[in-house]
C-alpha positions in Angstrom: 17.6 28.1 -3.2 18.3 26.6 -6.7 21.8 26.5 -8.3 20.1 28.7 -11.0 18.8 31.3 -8.5 22.2 31.4 -6.5 23.8 32.1 -10.2 21.4 34.9 -11.0 21.6 36.5 -7.6 25.8 36.4 -7.9 25.4 37.8 -11.3 23.0 40.8 -10.0 25.5 41.3 -7.4 28.3 41.4 -9.7 26.3 43.8 -12.2 25.3 45.7 -9.3 28.9 46.2 -8.0 30.0 47.1 -11.7 27.5 49.7 -12.1 28.5 51.2 -8.5 32.3 51.1 -9.7 31.2 52.7 -13.0 29.2 55.4 -11.4 32.1 56.0 -8.9 34.5 56.3 -11.5 32.2 58.7 -13.7 31.9 61.0 -10.4 35.8 61.1 -9.9 36.1 61.9 -13.8 33.2 64.6 -13.5 35.3 65.9 -10.3 38.5 66.0 -11.9 37.0 67.9 -15.0 35.2 70.3 -12.4 38.5 71.0 -10.8 40.9 71.8 -13.9 41.6 75.3 -14.2 40.7 77.0 -17.5 43.4 79.4 -17.0 45.9 76.9 -16.3 45.3 75.1 -19.3 45.6 78.3 -21.4 48.8 78.7 -19.7 50.2 75.6 -20.6 49.0 76.0 -24.2 50.9 79.2 -24.5 54.0 78.2 -22.8 54.1 75.1 -25.5 53.2 77.4 -28.3 55.9 80.1 -27.3 58.7 77.3 -26.8 57.8 75.2 -30.0 57.3 78.6 -32.2 60.2 78.7 -34.7 62.2 76.0 -32.7 64.4 74.9 -35.6 64.6 78.3 -37.0 67.8 79.3 -35.2 71.1 77.7 -36.0 72.9 75.5 -33.1 75.4 77.6 -31.3 78.7 76.1 -29.9 77.3 74.7 -26.9 74.5 72.9 -28.8 77.2 71.6 -31.2 79.2 70.2 -28.1 75.7 68.3 -27.5 75.8 66.7 -31.0 79.5 65.9 -30.6 78.5 64.1 -27.2 76.1 61.8 -28.4 77.4 61.2 -32.1 79.3 58.5 -31.1 79.2 55.4 -28.3 78.2 55.7 -25.0 82.2 55.2 -24.1 82.7 58.1 -26.4 79.9 60.2 -24.7 81.4 59.9 -21.3 84.8 60.9 -22.7 83.6 63.8 -24.3 81.9 64.7 -21.2 84.8 64.2 -19.0 87.3 66.5 -21.1 84.8 69.1 -22.9 82.0 69.8 -20.7 81.5 71.4 -17.3 78.4 69.6 -16.1 77.2 66.1 -15.3 76.5 63.5 -17.9 72.9 62.7 -17.4 71.4 64.8 -19.6 73.7 63.9 -22.6 72.8 60.0 -21.7 69.1 60.7 -22.5 69.8 62.8 -25.3 71.9 59.6 -26.7 69.2 57.5 -27.0 66.5 60.5 -28.0 68.6 61.3 -31.1 68.7 57.5 -32.2 65.0 57.6 -32.3 64.2 61.2 -33.7 67.4 62.4 -35.3 69.8 65.2 -34.7 68.3 68.0 -36.6 67.7 71.3 -34.8 64.2 70.8 -33.9 64.5 67.2 -32.8 67.5 68.2 -30.4 65.6 71.1 -28.9 62.3 69.6 -28.6 63.0 67.7 -25.4 63.9 71.2 -23.6 60.5 72.4 -25.4 58.7 69.7 -23.9 60.3 70.1 -20.6 59.8 73.8 -20.4 56.2 73.2 -21.2 55.9 70.9 -18.2 57.2 73.5 -16.0 54.1 75.3 -16.3 51.8 73.1 -14.2 54.5 72.5 -11.7 54.7 76.3 -10.9 50.7 76.2 -10.4 51.1 73.1 -8.1 53.7 74.9 -6.0 51.4 78.0 -5.4 48.5 75.6 -4.6 50.6 73.7 -2.3 51.8 76.5 -0.3 48.1 77.4 0.5 47.7 80.1 -2.2 44.3 80.9 -4.1 44.0 80.1 -7.6 44.8 83.6 -8.5 48.3 83.3 -7.2 48.6 79.8 -8.9 47.4 81.3 -12.2 49.7 84.4 -12.0 52.6 81.9 -11.4 51.8 79.7 -14.0 51.3 82.3 -16.6 54.6 84.1 -15.8 56.5 80.7 -16.1 54.8 80.3 -19.4 56.0 83.5 -21.0 59.4 83.8 -18.9 62.0 84.9 -21.5 64.8 83.0 -19.6 62.9 79.9 -19.5 61.5 80.1 -23.0 65.2 80.7 -24.3 66.4 77.6 -22.7 63.7 75.7 -23.7 64.7 76.5 -27.2 68.2 75.2 -26.7 69.8 71.7 -26.9 71.2 72.1 -23.4 70.2 70.7 -19.9 69.2 74.0 -18.6 65.2 73.6 -19.1 65.3 70.5 -17.5 67.5 71.8 -14.6 64.5 74.7 -14.1 61.9 71.8 -14.2 63.5 69.4 -12.0 64.3 72.3 -9.6 60.7 73.2 -9.6 59.8 69.8 -9.1 62.1 69.4 -6.0 60.7 72.3 -4.4 57.1 71.1 -4.9 58.2 67.9 -3.2 59.9 70.2 -0.5 56.6 72.0 0.2 54.7 68.7 0.4 57.2 67.6 3.1 56.7 71.0 4.9 52.9 70.7 4.9 52.5 67.3 5.5 55.3 65.3 6.3 54.1 61.8 5.3 56.5 59.1 5.0 55.8 59.0 1.1 56.3 62.8 0.8 60.1 62.2 2.5 60.6 59.4 -0.1 59.5 61.5 -2.9 61.4 64.4 -2.1 64.4 62.0 -1.4 64.2 60.6 -5.0 63.7 63.8 -6.8 66.6 65.6 -5.1 68.7 62.7 -6.3 67.7 63.1 -9.7 68.0 66.9 -9.7 71.7 66.6 -8.5 72.2 64.1 -11.4 71.2 66.5 -13.8 73.6 69.3 -13.0 75.9 70.1 -10.2 74.7 73.4 -9.3 71.3 71.8 -8.5 72.9 70.7 -5.1 72.4 74.1 -3.9 68.6 74.3 -4.3 68.6 70.8 -2.5 70.7 72.1 0.1 68.4 75.1 0.5 65.4 72.8 0.9 67.2 70.7 3.6 68.3 73.6 5.5 64.3 74.6 5.6 63.3 71.1 6.5 65.8 71.1 9.5 64.5 74.5 10.8 61.0 74.0 10.3 60.6 70.2 11.3 63.2 69.8 14.1 61.4 66.8 15.3 61.9 65.0 12.2 65.7 65.8 11.9 66.5 62.1 11.6 64.2 61.6 8.8 65.3 64.7 6.7 68.7 63.4 7.0 67.9 60.0 5.8 66.1 61.6 3.0 69.3 63.4 1.8 71.2 60.2 1.5 70.0 59.4 -1.9 71.2 62.6 -3.1 74.5 62.5 -1.2 75.4 59.2 -3.0 74.6 60.5 -6.5 76.8 63.4 -5.6 79.7 61.2 -4.4 79.5 59.4 -7.5 79.8 62.3 -9.4 82.8 63.7 -7.8 85.6 62.2 -9.7 84.1 63.3 -13.1 83.4 66.7 -11.8 87.1 67.1 -10.4 88.3 65.7 -13.7 86.2 68.5 -15.5 87.3 71.2 -13.3 91.0 70.1 -14.1 90.6 70.9 -17.8 91.5 74.8 -17.6 89.5 75.3 -20.7 86.3 74.2 -19.0 86.3 77.0 -16.5 88.9 79.8 -17.5 86.5 81.1 -20.2 83.9 81.8 -17.3 86.3 83.5 -14.6 87.4 85.5 -17.7 84.4 87.5 -17.2 84.2 89.5 -14.2 81.9 88.2 -11.4 80.3 91.5 -11.1 79.2 91.3 -14.7 78.0 87.8 -14.4 75.9 88.6 -11.6 74.3 91.7 -13.3 73.9 89.4 -16.5 72.0 86.8 -14.0 69.9 89.3 -12.6 68.7 90.8 -16.0 68.2 87.6 -17.6 66.0 86.4 -14.8 64.0 89.3 -15.3 63.9 89.8 -19.1 65.6 87.0 -20.4 69.3 86.9 -21.7 68.5 89.1 -24.9 66.3 91.8 -24.1 64.9 94.3 -26.8 66.0 97.2 -24.9 69.2 97.7 -22.2 66.6 99.3 -19.6 63.5 96.6 -20.4 64.7 95.1 -17.1 63.8 98.2 -14.9 60.2 97.8 -15.8 60.2 94.1 -14.7 62.3 95.1 -11.3 59.6 97.5 -10.4 57.1 94.9 -10.6 59.0 92.7 -8.4 59.6 95.7 -6.0 55.8 96.1 -6.0 55.5 92.7 -5.0 57.8 92.8 -2.2 56.0 96.1 -0.9 52.5 94.1 -1.1 53.6 91.4 0.6 55.1 93.7 3.7 52.1 95.9 3.6 49.1 94.1 2.7 49.6 90.3 3.2 48.1 88.1 5.5 50.4 85.7 7.7 49.7 82.7 5.2 50.7 84.8 2.2 53.6 86.2 3.7 54.9 83.0 5.1 54.5 81.3 1.8 56.1 84.0 -0.2 59.0 83.9 2.4 59.4 80.1 2.2 59.7 80.3 -1.6 62.1 83.1 -1.8 64.3 82.0 0.9 64.9 78.7 -0.9 65.3 80.3 -4.3 67.5 83.1 -2.6 69.7 80.7 -0.7 70.3 78.4 -3.8 71.6 81.5 -5.5 73.8 82.8 -2.6 75.5 79.3 -1.9 77.1 79.3 -5.0 78.8 82.9 -4.3 80.2 81.2 -1.0 82.0 78.8 -3.1 83.8 81.9 -4.9 85.2 82.9 -1.8 87.1 79.7 -1.6 88.3 79.9 -5.1 85.7 78.1 -7.0 84.2 80.5 -9.4 82.1 78.9 -12.2 79.0 81.1 -11.4 76.8 81.6 -14.8 73.3 82.9 -15.0 72.1 79.3 -16.6 73.8 77.3 -13.9 71.5 79.1 -11.2 68.1 78.6 -12.9 67.1 75.8 -11.0 66.1 78.5 -8.2 64.1 80.5 -10.7 60.6 79.0 -10.3 60.2 79.3 -6.8 61.5 82.9 -6.9 58.6 83.5 -9.6 56.3 81.7 -7.4 57.4 84.1 -4.6 56.6 87.3 -6.8 53.3 85.9 -8.1 52.1 85.6 -4.4 53.1 89.2 -3.8 51.0 90.4 -6.8 47.9 88.6 -5.8 47.6 89.6 -2.0 44.0 89.9 -0.9 42.5 93.3 -1.4 45.1 94.5 -3.9 43.5 93.2 -7.2 44.1 96.4 -9.2 47.3 97.5 -8.1 48.7 93.7 -7.9 46.9 92.7 -11.0 47.8 95.4 -12.9 51.8 95.0 -12.2 51.2 91.3 -12.8 49.8 92.5 -16.4 52.8 94.8 -17.0 55.3 91.8 -16.0 53.2 89.4 -18.4 53.6 92.0 -21.3 57.0 92.8 -20.8 58.0 89.2 -20.7 55.8 88.3 -24.0 57.3 91.2 -25.9 60.9 90.1 -25.1 60.2 86.3 -26.3 58.5 87.8 -29.3 61.3 90.3 -30.1 63.9 87.4 -29.9 62.0 85.3 -32.3 61.5 87.9 -34.7 64.8 89.9 -34.8 67.9 88.1 -35.9 70.2 90.7 -34.2 68.9 88.9 -30.8 69.3 85.5 -32.0 72.1 82.8 -32.0 74.7 83.0 -35.1 73.2 82.2 -37.8 75.7 79.5 -39.3 73.2 77.9 -41.6 72.9 81.2 -43.6 76.7 81.6 -43.7 77.1 78.1 -45.3 74.4 78.7 -47.7 76.3 81.9 -49.1 79.6 79.9 -48.7 78.4 77.2 -51.1 77.5 79.6 -54.0 81.3 80.0 -54.5 83.5 78.1 -56.9 85.9 75.5 -56.3 89.0 75.7 -54.2 87.4 78.0 -52.0 88.0 78.8 -48.3 85.9 80.3 -45.5 87.9 82.4 -43.2 87.5 83.2 -39.7 90.2 85.3 -38.4 89.1 84.9 -35.0 86.3 83.1 -32.9 87.2 79.8 -34.7 86.4 77.7 -31.4 83.0 79.1 -31.2 82.4 78.9 -34.9 82.5 75.1 -34.9 78.9 74.6 -35.6 79.8 75.4 -39.2 80.9 72.0 -39.5 77.4 70.8 -38.7 76.0 72.8 -41.5 78.8 72.4 -44.0 79.2 69.3 -46.3 82.1 68.4 -48.2 84.7 70.6 -46.5 87.8 70.0 -44.2 89.7 72.3 -41.7 93.0 73.9 -42.7 95.4 73.1 -40.1 99.2 73.1 -39.4 101.6 73.8 -42.2 99.3 72.0 -44.9 99.5 74.1 -48.4 96.4 73.9 -50.7 95.3 75.8 -53.5 93.1 78.8 -52.9 91.2 80.6 -55.5 88.6 82.1 -53.4 88.5 83.6 -49.9 85.5 84.4 -48.2 86.0 86.3 -45.1 83.4 86.8 -42.4 82.9 89.5 -39.9 80.1 90.2 -37.7 77.8 93.5 -38.1 77.8 95.8 -35.2 74.5 96.3 -33.2 72.8 98.8 -31.0 70.8 96.3 -29.3 72.3 95.1 -25.7 74.7 92.2 -26.3 74.9 89.7 -24.0 78.4 88.0 -24.1 77.7 84.6 -22.3 74.8 83.0 -24.2 76.3 82.5 -27.7 75.1 85.6 -29.5 76.6 86.5 -33.1 77.2 90.2 -31.4 79.8 88.5 -28.9 82.4 87.8 -31.7 83.2 91.5 -31.6 86.7 91.0 -33.2 85.6 89.0 -36.2 86.5 90.2 -39.4 90.1 91.2 -39.8 91.2 92.0 -43.5 93.5 89.7 -45.4 97.2 89.9 -44.3 99.4 92.4 -46.3 101.3 89.5 -47.4 98.6 88.2 -49.7 96.3 91.2 -50.0 97.8 92.2 -53.4 97.3 88.6 -54.7 93.4 88.9 -54.2 90.6 91.4 -55.3 87.3 91.8 -53.6 84.9 90.4 -55.9 81.4 90.6 -54.0 80.2 91.7 -50.7 77.3 89.7 -49.0 75.2 91.4 -46.3 73.8 89.2 -43.9 71.2 89.9 -41.0 74.2 89.3 -38.5 77.3 89.0 -40.7 79.0 90.5 -43.6 80.9 88.0 -46.0 83.4 89.7 -48.3 84.3 86.9 -51.0 87.8 87.6 -52.7 88.9 86.1 -56.0 92.8 85.3 -56.7 94.3 87.2 -59.4 96.5 83.9 -60.0 96.6 80.7 -58.6 97.7 80.6 -55.0 99.0 77.7 -52.9 98.6 78.9 -49.3 99.0 77.7 -45.6 96.7 78.9 -42.8 99.5 80.9 -41.2 99.6 82.9 -44.5 95.7 83.5 -44.2 95.7 84.9 -40.7 97.7 87.3 -38.8 100.2 85.5 -36.2 98.2 86.9 -33.1 95.0 85.5 -34.6 96.3 82.2 -35.6 95.3 80.1 -32.3 91.6 80.9 -32.4 91.1 81.2 -36.5 89.4 78.8 -38.3 89.8 78.1 -42.1 87.4 75.7 -44.1 88.0 74.2 -47.5 86.0 72.7 -49.8 87.0 69.0 -50.5 87.3 70.0 -54.1 90.6 71.9 -53.3 93.5 70.4 -54.7 97.0 70.3 -53.1 
């Protein structure tokens, strides 16, 4: 055969191989498109829409302001801040440090990370249900309930790590389910690495990792050595974080505010938040959601087959143990339990409920109950977005009204001065009045919170939590000022007092002695000493 003929034959083989590869690629693409679940895509779109809807509308609350302080300086400053002012691991803040240098530190930019991660949690819930051997119906309900979960949406609109904690906890459980079902070497490696990342995000995430490890040791006793080896990366990460955790726990302010609320109150708040979010429209809305959960349990007991019951038990057991283990820590004196610290267990629990609601042969009962839970959740999310009384304090609006005043003005918060620190994020050309500093004051704006009939969660930064804010001017100076204007804001009332004659005052003269430690007085920079 001539060289030319050989070349033509070779070219033909290459072309044939190329066409074959192209056909296989097209076939795989068609298969991928065919396998895509339209309901899942709708759930992802809905979850993203709810999380990005009015993302920057609410002002930053105190914990979010702490995030801005953490990422404002150098990496060394960040680690110092986390060690002295926070009670969580530094990993999230390290990521945010790089993020804000690309996208800025506005409210929307700060919260976009949580919103993106919260949206990504929706398909993970779907994948968990499928990995547990459930039909598409169960996976669809799981994804849909995660998409509209009031608790997950709330933390997806917050510049804190809890949306990430929920996502990485769900991802960890998905990897655990794959180990349990398949047990391949790469499944163990994947679970080990994800568990290490999970622990690095938040100390409390160690509890869901521990629950998964216990589950694998019980379900795969012949591979106990492999399970224990897979726990090593997480153990190394945990050991590396112990010095910082001990230092943080040593700062009383980082933990005493938590134990200041009774454990029974915090547990009730955690239960209600998991059902209808931290800020429900009604104090009894959680009952409707709890009834749906009860229906799911009853269907699992009475109507589920072995596969459905087993899958739900696994998801509920891991999620439940991850909640119970921190309560064990309380028994030895370490009490820092908060609902948001437990959020890593939420997606497995939602999946367990979803399996119960989609048990074979219970389409009308289970489907109807799922629809009710979906509607209740959606109503709670929309209610928070539309009602200022259910939102974070609107410091932006307070500063807007304060800026309408004249020179030498003071914004006075008789209490709640610490959690009002985000005012410094919004107010320009102001300084904090401290110590015995005496300044000229021509105008005093006194802020008080408006009472609300809505249920008030004291643990998530709501404006209604500042119940003692709004003491009148001390009697010693009240006669030297007259009430000029009263501004009624959605969450606050701002009373503007004008000096009858020129006054030079210290902070101690503006606030009653018992309120002085937790008060805040902001001065315009034009104030003259």
